[in-house]
N, C-alpha and C positions, 0 to 999 in steps of 0.2 A: 627410297626410290633409286635402281640403277643406271647409272647414266649411260646409256646405250649410243652417244655420238663416237664417231669416228675420232682414232687420237693428232692432235698434231704434229707436224713435224717441223723438224730446225735443221737446220744443215751450216754449216761456217765454208763461205767461199771465199775465193783471194779479194782484198779488198777494190780492188778492180774490175770485180764481175759487178753486173748491175740488172737486178733483177728487177718482173715485170711483172705482176698478178694481172692471172687471166681473164676470174672473173671477180665481178660482173666486169659487163662492156664498162663502164663508165669507170672504173676504176681503170682499167685496160688504156682506155683509151688514155686518161690524165697522167701514170705514169709514164707511157712512150710521148707523152708532149714534153713531158718532165726531164727529159734525156734527150730528143731534140733540143731544146733549149741549152743543157749541160751543151752537148756537142757544140755546138754553134755560139756557144759562147763570145760577143766582141766580131761575131761578122756578122753583117749585115749587107756582103753584096754576092750571096750565092744562094737565092731564093729557089731560084728552077734545084740546086745543089739538095737546100735544104727539106724540099719539100719531096723531091724524089725518098732522100734518106730518109720520111716520115710515114712514105708508103710501104718502104715494106716492111721496115718492123712494124708499122701494124698487118702486112700479109705475116710477115712470120708467124707473130702474133696470135693471127686470129687462123692459122694453120696448125697451129698448137694446140690451140682451143676446139678445134675438129678432130684430133687426136686426143682429148679427153686429157688436155694439160691442167694445171692450174696454178703452174707458173711456170716462167720461161731465164731462164738467166742468161746474161750476155758476155761475155771476156772484150775488157780494152784492157787488158794488159802489152805492154811492150819492153822487150827486150832493144836493147839498141837503137833505138827509135824505131824497134817492125813491131807491127801487130801480131798479138798469137793470137787470133781467131779461135773463137770456140763460142758453144755454148751447151747448156743443159735445159732441156726440156722434161718438167715433173710431170708424170699422169697419174691419173687413174684409173685401173683397172678392174674392172667390175666382177673378178673369176678366184674359185679359189683354189690355194696354192697349196698343190694335194702331195708334189714330188715333183724332184727337177724335169721329172722325164713332162709332166706336162708344159714346164716352162720352157721344153725343150721345141714343142709341138707350136706353142704362142710365141715364140721369139724369132721360125725360120732357121735360116741357115747362119753359122759360124760359129767361132771356139766357146762351148758352154760349160764350165765348172761349178760347182759347189762352191759356197764361199760364205763367213760368217765374219759380220760385220761386228767393232766390237762393244757398240749401243745395240743396235739394231736387231741383230741377231743372224738365222742361218737370212740366205741372198743365195741367189744364182747371180752369175757376172756371166755377160757374152760381151765377144767384139768377134767385129765383121767391120769388112775393110770396102767402100762401093765407089763407084763414079759416079758420081750426081750429075745431073740432065746438064748442067751447066758446062762440065769437062766436055761430056759427049759431045756440046754442038761446037766449043771448043778447038777439039779434036783433039787436048791433051789427056795425057795419063798418066793427073794427078786424081788419085784418090782420097776421100772423107774416112778419117777413121773413129768408128762408132763404138762407144763402149756404154751397155746395157747394163742396169742391178735393178732387176726383181724383187722388189721384198714386199715381203707377206705384212700386212696390215695387221699389229693386237687384234683376236678377237673378231676378227670381221674377215667376213668372203670376198674380200680383196685384196688387190696387191697396187703395190705402189711401184711406177716407173721411172728409174731415172737415166736418162739419154743424152748421155754425153759426146761432143760429134764438134771434130777439126779437121779443116781443110788443107792444114801444115804436115804435108808427109813425112820431109826432109826430118823435122823433129817430131813427130809422131808419138816416140817409144816415152818420150818425154810429156806429152802433155797425155796420156794416159796414166801414168806416174801421177799426174794432180788430177785426174780423172779420179783413179784411185784412190787417192788422201780426202778429195771433200767427200766421195761415199760415205769415208770411214768414220766422218763427223754426224751421219744421220742418227738422229734422236728422237724416241716418240716423248710427247709430252700430254698430261692430258688437257679437254682442252678447260678455259672456263667463259662467262658469258661475254669477255671481252678477246674471246680468239674464235678464229674460223676452225671450222673440219677440213683438217689434212691441204694447211696452207701456212708456208714456207715462214 
């Protein structure tokens, strides 16, 4: 009997990136709770800050679910004591990857180019910059740098979308290099009884 389940993806991310599985809800909430516990370890006098951080994380995770996300990665890397803020949302798009033109239409504006990932094969890469709502509200000129990879899932009418984002405009080029390196680690594995479909 042929196994019709989608292959499982694997990614290698920096050690200080934290992965939040987005489905099911119980697992998502447990992962956020574990992250908050880790980040506030030894801090017992900041209940309001702790609650606000948890609400923000849950909000970000739920927004990812609404976009078809299956996993959200958050960067807790630091350089010289400065947080290197970044995120990666992994989504499933149930649409056939016929050509780069189709991806361009799907992706919208930005610099699009065909690429070949070392293990995952052909993909389309899109680089764009945009000012988030928060920046516009504050009247700042900083832009988020976003790198998206559209990767066809083998033998499926489906695309895996990797959306990397960072608000660190001054070091955006270095962060883009990191994003490209992470995307280059994408690999496919055949699912087993113990693994989930399209789960990192």
